[in-house]
C-alpha positions as CSV (number, residue, x, y, z in Angstrom):
1,X,0.0,0.0,0.0
2,X,3.0,2.3,0.0
3,X,2.1,4.1,-3.3
4,X,-1.5,4.6,-2.3
5,X,-0.5,6.0,1.1
6,X,2.1,8.4,-0.3
7,X,-0.4,9.6,-3.0
8,X,-2.8,10.4,-0.2
9,X,-0.1,12.4,1.6
10,X,0.6,14.3,-1.6
11,X,-3.1,15.1,-2.0
12,X,-3.4,16.3,1.6
13,X,-0.3,18.5,1.1
14,X,-1.9,20.0,-2.1
15,X,-5.1,20.8,-0.2
16,X,-3.1,22.5,2.6
17,X,-1.2,24.6,0.1
18,X,-4.3,25.7,-1.8
19,X,-6.1,26.6,1.4
20,X,-3.1,28.6,2.6
21,X,-2.7,30.5,-0.7
22,X,-6.3,31.3,-1.4
23,X,-9.2,32.9,0.3
24,X,-12.4,31.1,-0.6
25,X,-12.9,27.9,-2.5
26,X,-11.5,28.8,-5.9
27,X,-9.6,25.6,-6.6
28,X,-10.4,22.7,-8.9
29,X,-13.4,20.7,-7.7
30,X,-12.4,17.1,-7.3
31,X,-14.3,14.5,-9.4
32,X,-15.4,11.0,-8.8
33,X,-16.2,8.7,-11.6
34,X,-17.8,5.4,-12.6
35,X,-20.7,3.7,-11.1
36,X,-20.7,0.0,-10.2
37,X,-19.5,-2.3,-7.5
38,X,-16.0,-1.5,-6.3
39,X,-13.6,-4.3,-6.9
40,X,-11.0,-5.4,-4.3
41,X,-8.0,-4.4,-6.4
42,X,-6.7,-1.3,-4.7
43,X,-3.8,-3.0,-3.1
44,X,-2.8,-4.7,-6.4
45,X,-3.0,-1.3,-8.2
46,X,-1.0,0.5,-5.6
47,X,1.8,-2.1,-5.4
48,X,2.9,-1.4,-8.9
49,X,6.3,-3.0,-8.2
50,X,4.8,-6.5,-8.3
51,X,5.0,-6.4,-12.1
52,X,7.9,-8.4,-13.6
53,X,10.6,-6.0,-14.7
54,X,11.2,-2.4,-13.7
55,X,9.4,-0.6,-16.5
56,X,6.3,0.5,-14.5
57,X,4.7,3.8,-15.5
58,X,2.1,5.7,-13.5
59,X,-0.2,8.0,-15.5
60,X,-2.2,10.3,-13.3
61,X,-5.5,11.8,-14.5
62,X,-8.3,13.8,-13.0
63,X,-11.2,11.3,-13.3
64,X,-12.0,7.7,-13.8
65,X,-13.2,5.9,-16.9
66,X,-16.9,5.4,-17.5
67,X,-16.7,2.1,-19.4
68,X,-13.9,-0.1,-20.9
69,X,-16.2,-1.3,-23.7
70,X,-15.0,1.3,-26.3
71,X,-18.1,1.7,-28.5
72,X,-20.5,2.1,-25.6
73,X,-19.0,5.4,-24.3
74,X,-18.0,8.8,-25.6
75,X,-15.9,9.5,-22.5
76,X,-12.3,10.5,-23.2
77,X,-11.0,9.0,-20.0
78,X,-12.4,5.7,-21.2
79,X,-10.8,5.9,-24.6
80,X,-7.4,6.8,-23.0
81,X,-7.4,3.3,-21.4
82,X,-9.1,1.3,-24.2
83,X,-6.5,2.6,-26.7
84,X,-3.9,0.5,-24.8
85,X,-6.0,-2.6,-24.7
86,X,-7.6,-2.7,-28.1
87,X,-6.7,-2.1,-31.7
88,X,-8.8,-1.0,-34.7
89,X,-8.5,-2.1,-38.3
90,X,-6.7,1.1,-39.1
91,X,-4.7,3.5,-36.9
92,X,-3.7,7.2,-36.9
93,X,-0.1,8.4,-37.0
94,X,1.5,9.3,-33.6
95,X,0.8,13.0,-33.8
96,X,-1.8,13.5,-36.5
97,X,-4.9,12.0,-38.1
98,X,-3.0,10.5,-41.1
99,X,-4.3,7.0,-41.6
100,X,-2.0,4.1,-41.1
101,X,-2.4,0.3,-41.0
102,X,-3.7,-1.3,-37.8
103,X,-5.1,-4.8,-37.6
104,X,-5.5,-4.5,-41.3
105,X,-2.1,-4.2,-43.1
106,X,-3.7,-3.1,-46.4
107,X,-7.0,-2.1,-47.9
108,X,-8.7,-1.4,-51.2
109,X,-11.6,1.0,-52.0
110,X,-13.8,0.5,-55.0
111,X,-14.0,3.2,-57.6
112,X,-17.6,4.0,-56.7
113,X,-16.8,4.3,-53.0
114,X,-19.3,1.6,-52.1
115,X,-16.9,-1.3,-51.2
116,X,-14.0,-1.4,-48.8
117,X,-11.8,-4.6,-48.6
118,X,-9.4,-5.0,-45.7
119,X,-6.5,-7.5,-45.6
120,X,-6.0,-8.5,-42.0
121,X,-2.7,-9.3,-40.1
122,X,-2.2,-13.0,-39.6
123,X,-1.0,-14.7,-36.5
124,X,-2.6,-12.2,-34.2
125,X,-4.2,-13.4,-30.9
126,X,-6.4,-11.7,-28.4
127,X,-5.3,-11.5,-24.8
128,X,-7.4,-14.6,-24.0
129,X,-5.4,-16.6,-26.5
130,X,-8.1,-16.9,-29.2
131,X,-7.4,-16.0,-32.8
132,X,-8.1,-12.6,-34.4
133,X,-9.7,-13.1,-37.8
134,X,-12.4,-11.7,-40.1
135,X,-15.2,-13.4,-38.2
136,X,-14.2,-11.4,-35.1
137,X,-14.4,-8.2,-37.0
138,X,-17.8,-9.0,-38.4
139,X,-19.1,-10.0,-34.9
140,X,-18.0,-6.6,-33.4
141,X,-19.5,-4.5,-36.2
142,X,-22.8,-6.4,-36.1
143,X,-23.1,-6.1,-32.3
144,X,-22.8,-2.3,-32.6
145,X,-25.2,-2.1,-35.6
146,X,-28.0,-4.4,-34.4
147,X,-29.7,-3.7,-31.1
148,X,-31.1,-7.3,-31.2
149,X,-27.7,-8.9,-31.5
150,X,-26.8,-11.3,-28.7
151,X,-23.8,-9.2,-27.8
152,X,-25.4,-5.8,-28.1
153,X,-26.6,-6.0,-24.5
154,X,-29.3,-3.4,-25.2
155,X,-31.4,-4.7,-22.3
156,X,-28.5,-3.9,-20.0
157,X,-28.4,-0.3,-21.1
158,X,-25.6,-0.5,-23.7
159,X,-25.9,2.3,-26.3
160,X,-23.5,2.6,-29.2
161,X,-24.2,6.2,-30.0
162,X,-20.9,6.9,-31.8
163,X,-21.6,4.0,-34.2
164,X,-24.9,5.5,-35.1
165,X,-23.3,8.9,-35.5
166,X,-20.4,7.8,-37.6
167,X,-22.2,5.3,-39.8
168,X,-25.5,7.0,-40.4
169,X,-27.6,5.1,-37.9
170,X,-28.2,1.4,-37.1
171,X,-29.4,-1.7,-38.9
172,X,-32.7,-0.9,-40.5
173,X,-32.3,2.8,-40.4
174,X,-32.7,4.7,-43.7
175,X,-29.3,6.3,-43.6
176,X,-27.3,3.4,-42.2
177,X,-24.5,3.1,-44.7
178,X,-23.1,-0.4,-43.9
179,X,-25.3,-2.7,-46.1
180,X,-23.4,-5.9,-45.6
181,X,-20.2,-7.3,-44.2
182,X,-18.7,-10.3,-46.2
183,X,-16.0,-12.6,-44.7
184,X,-14.0,-13.5,-47.8
185,X,-11.6,-15.7,-45.8
186,X,-10.0,-15.7,-42.3
187,X,-7.9,-12.6,-43.2
188,X,-9.9,-10.7,-45.7
189,X,-13.2,-8.9,-45.1
190,X,-15.4,-6.7,-47.3
191,X,-17.7,-3.8,-46.2
192,X,-20.4,-3.0,-48.7
193,X,-22.0,0.4,-48.3
194,X,-25.5,1.5,-49.5
195,X,-24.1,5.0,-50.2
196,X,-20.8,6.7,-50.1
197,X,-19.4,7.9,-46.8
198,X,-16.8,10.6,-47.0
199,X,-14.9,9.6,-43.8
200,X,-15.3,5.8,-43.7
201,X,-11.6,5.1,-43.5
202,X,-11.2,7.7,-40.7
203,X,-13.9,5.9,-38.8
204,X,-12.1,2.6,-39.0
205,X,-9.1,4.1,-37.1
206,X,-11.2,5.6,-34.3
207,X,-10.8,4.4,-30.7
208,X,-14.5,3.7,-30.6
209,X,-14.4,0.8,-33.1
210,X,-11.6,-1.6,-32.1
211,X,-12.1,-5.4,-32.1
212,X,-13.1,-7.2,-28.9
213,X,-12.6,-11.0,-28.5
214,X,-15.8,-12.8,-29.4
215,X,-14.9,-15.4,-26.8
216,X,-14.7,-12.7,-24.2
217,X,-18.1,-11.3,-25.3
218,X,-19.6,-14.8,-24.7
219,X,-17.8,-15.3,-21.4
220,X,-18.4,-11.9,-19.8
221,X,-21.7,-10.8,-21.5
222,X,-22.8,-7.4,-20.3
223,X,-19.9,-7.3,-17.9
224,X,-17.5,-6.8,-20.8
225,X,-17.2,-3.2,-19.9
226,X,-15.2,-4.2,-16.8
227,X,-13.4,-7.2,-18.5
228,X,-11.9,-5.8,-21.7
229,X,-10.1,-8.3,-24.0
230,X,-8.4,-7.0,-27.1
231,X,-5.2,-7.4,-29.2
232,X,-3.4,-4.3,-28.0
233,X,0.0,-3.9,-26.4
234,X,-1.3,-4.1,-22.9
235,X,-3.8,-6.4,-21.2
236,X,-6.3,-5.6,-18.5
237,X,-5.4,-6.6,-14.9
238,X,-7.7,-4.7,-12.5
239,X,-9.9,-1.7,-12.0
240,X,-10.4,-0.2,-8.5
241,X,-13.2,2.3,-9.2
242,X,-12.3,6.0,-8.7
243,X,-8.8,4.9,-7.9
244,X,-6.7,3.1,-10.5
245,X,-6.7,0.8,-13.5
246,X,-3.8,-1.6,-14.0
247,X,-2.6,-2.9,-17.3
248,X,0.3,-5.3,-18.0
249,X,2.5,-5.9,-21.0
250,X,0.9,-8.4,-23.4
251,X,3.7,-10.8,-24.0
252,X,2.4,-12.1,-27.3
253,X,1.8,-8.7,-28.9
254,X,1.9,-8.8,-32.6
255,X,4.7,-6.2,-33.0
256,X,8.1,-7.5,-31.9
257,X,9.8,-5.5,-29.2
258,X,6.6,-3.7,-28.0
259,X,5.4,-2.7,-25.6
260,X,8.5,-1.5,-23.8
261,X,6.8,-1.0,-20.5
262,X,6.0,-3.9,-18.2
263,X,3.0,-2.3,-16.5
264,X,1.0,0.9,-16.7
265,X,-1.1,2.2,-13.8
266,X,-3.7,4.9,-14.5
267,X,-4.2,6.7,-11.1
268,X,-7.0,9.0,-10.4
269,X,-5.9,12.2,-8.6
270,X,-8.8,14.7,-9.0
271,X,-6.9,17.9,-8.1
272,X,-4.6,19.4,-10.7
273,X,-2.2,20.8,-8.1
274,X,-2.0,17.5,-6.3
275,X,-1.1,15.7,-9.6
276,X,1.7,18.2,-10.2
277,X,3.1,17.8,-6.7
278,X,3.0,14.0,-7.2
279,X,4.9,14.4,-10.5
280,X,7.6,16.6,-8.9
281,X,8.0,14.1,-6.1
282,X,8.4,11.2,-8.4
283,X,5.3,9.4,-7.3
284,X,3.9,9.5,-10.9
285,X,5.5,9.7,-14.3
286,X,2.9,11.4,-16.5
287,X,0.1,13.8,-15.6
288,X,-2.7,15.1,-17.8
289,X,-4.7,18.2,-16.9
290,X,-1.8,20.5,-16.1
291,X,-3.0,23.9,-15.1
292,X,-1.9,26.3,-17.9
293,X,-0.5,28.7,-15.3
294,X,1.9,25.9,-14.2
295,X,3.3,25.3,-17.7
296,X,6.1,27.9,-17.4
297,X,7.3,26.4,-14.1
298,X,7.3,22.9,-15.6
299,X,9.2,24.1,-18.6
300,X,11.9,25.6,-16.4
301,X,12.2,22.4,-14.2
302,X,15.1,20.2,-15.4
303,X,13.4,17.2,-14.0
304,X,10.2,17.6,-15.9
305,X,9.1,17.8,-19.6
306,X,6.2,20.0,-20.9
307,X,4.0,18.7,-23.7
308,X,1.3,20.5,-25.7
309,X,-1.5,19.0,-27.7
310,X,-2.8,20.6,-30.9
311,X,-5.9,22.8,-30.8
312,X,-8.4,20.1,-31.5
313,X,-11.4,20.6,-29.2
314,X,-14.2,22.9,-28.0
315,X,-15.1,23.7,-24.4
316,X,-18.7,25.0,-24.2
317,X,-21.7,25.7,-22.2
318,X,-24.8,24.0,-23.4
319,X,-28.5,24.6,-23.0
320,X,-31.3,22.1,-22.7
321,X,-33.4,23.7,-25.5
322,X,-36.4,21.4,-25.1
323,X,-37.2,22.5,-21.6
324,X,-37.9,25.8,-19.9
325,X,-36.4,28.3,-19.6
326,X,-34.0,27.6,-22.4
327,X,-36.6,26.7,-25.0
328,X,-36.6,30.5,-25.4
329,X,-34.1,31.5,-28.1
330,X,-33.9,35.1,-27.0
331,X,-32.9,34.0,-23.5
332,X,-30.2,31.8,-25.0
333,X,-29.0,34.9,-27.0
334,X,-29.0,36.9,-23.8
335,X,-26.9,34.4,-22.0
336,X,-24.5,34.1,-25.0
337,X,-23.9,37.9,-24.9
338,X,-23.4,37.9,-21.1
339,X,-20.5,35.4,-20.9
340,X,-17.1,36.9,-21.2
341,X,-15.1,34.3,-23.2
342,X,-12.0,36.6,-23.4
343,X,-11.9,36.8,-19.6
344,X,-12.2,33.0,-19.3
345,X,-9.4,32.4,-21.9
346,X,-7.1,35.0,-20.3
347,X,-7.7,34.0,-16.7
348,X,-7.4,30.2,-17.0
349,X,-5.5,29.2,-20.1
350,X,-2.3,31.3,-19.9
351,X,-2.2,31.8,-23.6
352,X,-3.0,28.2,-24.5
353,X,-6.6,28.9,-25.7
354,X,-8.5,31.1,-28.1
355,X,-12.1,32.2,-27.7
356,X,-14.5,30.2,-29.9
357,X,-17.4,31.3,-32.1
358,X,-18.5,27.9,-33.5
359,X,-18.1,24.3,-32.2
360,X,-15.6,23.4,-34.9
361,X,-11.8,24.1,-34.4
362,X,-10.3,26.6,-36.8
363,X,-8.0,24.1,-38.4
364,X,-10.8,21.8,-39.6
365,X,-12.2,21.6,-43.1
366,X,-15.4,23.6,-43.4
367,X,-14.7,26.0,-40.4
368,X,-16.8,29.1,-41.0
369,X,-14.8,32.2,-39.9
370,X,-17.6,34.5,-41.1
371,X,-20.0,33.4,-38.4
372,X,-20.6,36.3,-36.0
373,X,-19.7,35.4,-32.5
374,X,-21.8,36.6,-29.6
375,X,-19.5,39.3,-28.3
376,X,-19.4,40.0,-24.6
377,X,-22.0,42.8,-24.2
378,X,-23.8,43.0,-20.9
379,X,-26.0,45.9,-22.0
380,X,-27.2,44.0,-25.1
381,X,-27.7,40.9,-22.9
382,X,-29.9,42.8,-20.5
383,X,-32.0,44.1,-23.4
384,X,-32.5,40.5,-24.8
385,X,-33.3,39.2,-21.3
386,X,-36.1,41.8,-21.1
387,X,-37.3,40.9,-24.7
388,X,-37.3,37.2,-23.6
389,X,-39.8,38.1,-20.9
390,X,-37.5,38.1,-17.9
391,X,-37.2,41.8,-17.1
392,X,-37.2,41.0,-13.4
393,X,-34.5,38.4,-13.9
394,X,-34.7,34.6,-13.2
395,X,-32.9,31.8,-11.4
396,X,-31.2,28.9,-13.3
397,X,-29.0,25.9,-12.6
398,X,-25.6,25.5,-14.1
399,X,-24.2,22.0,-13.9
400,X,-20.4,22.1,-13.8
401,X,-18.0,19.2,-14.6
402,X,-16.3,17.7,-11.5
403,X,-13.1,16.8,-13.3
404,X,-10.5,18.7,-15.4
405,X,-10.6,17.9,-19.1
406,X,-8.2,18.9,-21.9
407,X,-10.6,21.6,-23.1
408,X,-11.3,22.9,-19.6
409,X,-8.5,22.4,-17.0
410,X,-10.4,24.3,-14.3
411,X,-14.2,23.9,-14.8
412,X,-15.0,25.1,-11.2
413,X,-13.5,28.5,-11.8
414,X,-15.2,28.7,-15.3
415,X,-18.5,28.1,-13.6
416,X,-17.9,30.8,-11.1
417,X,-16.9,33.3,-13.8
418,X,-20.1,32.5,-15.7
419,X,-22.1,32.8,-12.5
420,X,-20.7,36.2,-11.9
421,X,-21.3,37.3,-15.5
422,X,-25.0,36.3,-15.4
423,X,-25.6,37.9,-12.1
424,X,-24.6,41.2,-13.7
425,X,-27.7,41.0,-15.9
426,X,-30.1,39.7,-13.3
427,X,-29.8,35.9,-13.7
428,X,-29.1,34.1,-10.4
429,X,-27.1,31.0,-11.0
430,X,-27.0,28.0,-8.7
431,X,-24.0,25.8,-9.5
432,X,-24.8,22.0,-9.5
433,X,-22.0,19.5,-8.8
434,X,-22.3,15.8,-9.5
435,X,-19.7,13.0,-9.6
436,X,-18.4,12.3,-13.1
437,X,-20.3,9.2,-14.2
438,X,-23.7,10.5,-12.8
439,X,-22.9,13.9,-14.4
440,X,-22.6,12.3,-17.8
441,X,-25.7,10.1,-17.3
442,X,-27.9,12.8,-16.0
443,X,-27.0,15.3,-18.7
444,X,-27.6,12.7,-21.3
445,X,-31.0,12.1,-19.8
446,X,-31.8,15.8,-19.9
447,X,-32.0,16.5,-16.2
448,X,-30.1,19.8,-16.6
449,X,-31.0,23.3,-17.6
450,X,-27.5,24.6,-18.5
451,X,-24.3,22.6,-18.3
452,X,-20.6,22.6,-19.1
453,X,-18.7,20.1,-21.2
454,X,-16.5,19.9,-24.2
455,X,-15.5,17.7,-27.2
456,X,-12.1,16.6,-28.5
457,X,-11.7,15.4,-32.1
458,X,-10.9,11.8,-32.6
459,X,-10.8,11.3,-36.4
460,X,-9.9,14.7,-37.8
461,X,-13.2,15.1,-39.6
462,X,-15.8,18.0,-38.9
463,X,-18.7,15.5,-38.8
464,X,-17.4,14.2,-35.5
465,X,-17.9,17.6,-33.9
466,X,-21.1,18.9,-35.6
467,X,-23.1,15.7,-36.0
468,X,-22.1,14.3,-32.6
469,X,-23.0,17.4,-30.7
470,X,-25.9,18.9,-32.7
471,X,-27.6,16.4,-35.0
472,X,-31.1,15.5,-34.0
473,X,-30.4,11.8,-34.2
474,X,-28.1,12.1,-31.3
475,X,-30.5,13.8,-28.9
476,X,-30.1,12.1,-25.5
477,X,-26.7,10.8,-26.2
478,X,-23.8,13.0,-27.3
479,X,-26.4,15.8,-28.2
480,X,-27.0,16.9,-24.6
481,X,-28.5,20.2,-25.9
482,X,-31.6,18.2,-27.1
483,X,-31.3,20.3,-30.2
484,X,-33.0,19.3,-33.4
485,X,-33.2,21.4,-36.5
486,X,-34.4,19.7,-39.7
487,X,-32.4,22.0,-41.9
488,X,-29.2,21.5,-40.0
489,X,-29.8,17.7,-40.0
490,X,-30.2,17.6,-43.7
491,X,-27.0,19.7,-44.3
492,X,-25.1,17.3,-42.0
493,X,-26.5,14.3,-43.7
494,X,-25.5,15.6,-47.1
495,X,-22.0,16.4,-45.9
496,X,-21.7,12.9,-44.4
497,X,-22.6,11.2,-47.7
498,X,-20.6,13.3,-50.1
499,X,-17.1,12.3,-51.2
500,X,-16.4,15.8,-52.7
501,X,-14.5,17.6,-49.9
502,X,-15.3,21.1,-51.2
503,X,-18.9,20.2,-51.3
504,X,-18.7,18.8,-47.8
505,X,-17.0,22.0,-46.5
506,X,-19.9,24.1,-48.0
507,X,-22.5,22.0,-46.2
508,X,-20.7,22.4,-42.9
509,X,-20.3,26.1,-43.3
510,X,-24.1,26.5,-43.9
511,X,-24.9,24.4,-40.9
512,X,-22.7,26.5,-38.6
513,X,-24.6,29.7,-39.6
514,X,-27.9,28.2,-38.6
515,X,-26.5,26.7,-35.4
516,X,-25.0,30.0,-34.4
517,X,-28.3,31.8,-34.7
518,X,-30.2,29.0,-32.9
519,X,-27.6,29.2,-30.1
520,X,-28.1,25.8,-28.5
521,X,-24.7,26.2,-26.9
522,X,-22.1,28.9,-26.1
523,X,-18.8,27.9,-27.6
524,X,-16.2,29.1,-25.1
525,X,-12.7,28.2,-26.1
526,X,-10.5,26.0,-28.3
527,X,-7.6,25.0,-26.1
528,X,-4.1,23.6,-26.6
529,X,-4.0,21.3,-23.6
530,X,-0.7,21.0,-21.7
531,X,0.6,18.0,-19.8
532,X,3.8,17.0,-18.2
533,X,6.1,14.1,-17.6
534,X,9.2,13.4,-15.6
535,X,12.4,13.6,-17.6
536,X,12.7,9.8,-17.3
537,X,9.8,9.3,-19.7
538,X,11.0,8.6,-23.3
539,X,9.2,8.3,-26.6
540,X,6.0,9.8,-25.4
541,X,4.0,11.6,-28.1
542,X,0.7,13.2,-27.1
543,X,-2.0,12.7,-29.8
544,X,-4.5,15.5,-30.8
545,X,-7.3,13.1,-29.9
546,X,-6.0,12.9,-26.3
547,X,-5.8,9.1,-26.6
548,X,-2.3,8.0,-27.5
549,X,-0.7,4.5,-27.5
550,X,2.0,4.0,-24.8
551,X,3.4,1.0,-26.6
552,X,6.7,2.7,-27.5
553,X,7.1,4.6,-24.2
554,X,9.8,3.6,-21.8
555,X,11.5,4.9,-18.6
556,X,15.2,5.8,-18.6
557,X,17.2,3.9,-16.0
């Protein structure tokens, strides 16, 4: 228990320092995470030295994972783990969204864009010792597409929202593009589409669609989310909820010489400052969620290394537009004008963020730089509040994230800034705090009025942002605004099905104009997340998606 005890001491020291330095509760609110029965693995997780060899890396993060069944979650903390355990047919380059081979070493695309043939690696085994083959690929895609599939586990609450988003729906839906999957032989598989899909290959590299062992699906059933079995460089050992996840080197990994680490422990340390203290003291090796204000100090420390991810996200405030009071567009406009995005960027991101006007990051195809942002204008906000019928003000609830995320390293302070902004125009804000997993579930169910969240790109395509967050088909999953506009949906559908990139860009630009006027959310910032490691960590390359493989990482002796 030595590691767990020392991390507790580090956390207590951080709390003491924060209380001593600050008047009031202005620090990062700690977050808890997943629901479910707690497993008796804390001691195993803490005693990292039990792994054979001395290459044991401890990665500290702000919150726990929601699920280790990749397609059943949109949570980035889940994908961070499943990226180590699972592999998809294709992969992205280490630091970009350039498509590379994965479990498929080659592929062919028909001239009409309606058939994709993948040639699979041979001699690959899952962590349970069973063979990876084309049948395994087919089983996985069919379980995501068909709610009645024996491994869909729909009766147990499994929802594969990202599959529906990225492939136009589910089996039987009009716009579902995967018409059939043909196993040619053990190591060749064909996907036949009903209509072209402009980003099909990008989808096949996403962390949401890797291949799970069919034998594990049969063995564990609906408990597969806590018993992941893939072909990746690390295999699952244990999960102590809200504490740690332990992965060990997969000795039969398909790539010789990898992984270089013997064990990876993903620790939960909710407080950003506590994680940094743990890093400086050598208790951990990598920390995500570095406060931007701490970046300069990390860069100047010879024992640490500073890393920066690309601007590939959006941090936002969303409205539940189907319920009062935010079914009122003028009220949404009033709130949009009342929030000081520049102040948020300046106060909390130390130059590592830019104020946002639309949900799409500026580097993406189809980004519309002509959309007028809601500038900070309290006087105009007060006028719109009166026009909306609230001349005497009103009270609302703002749900704030309990964990730091790459797009919002200090959500508690952001919520306090917004609270102060809205009070200036007569809106009284009550801040609601929930643990991480209930927060995600309750906002997905529409229990909120106004909430804070964000989105990080995982395939380099604009559809992942705009359709995931704002298409009517995703209401109640990744569309927590409960926003549905038929014109926007049609534009996004046309963009999805076109293979002409210029045409796609035009559709997305038109959609952004309508979305901006409807104001289902207030885009706050696009950030360049910073994180840190000790100088002993070698070959670590942070990916824009926030989920990078640790297969090539090692610790200097």
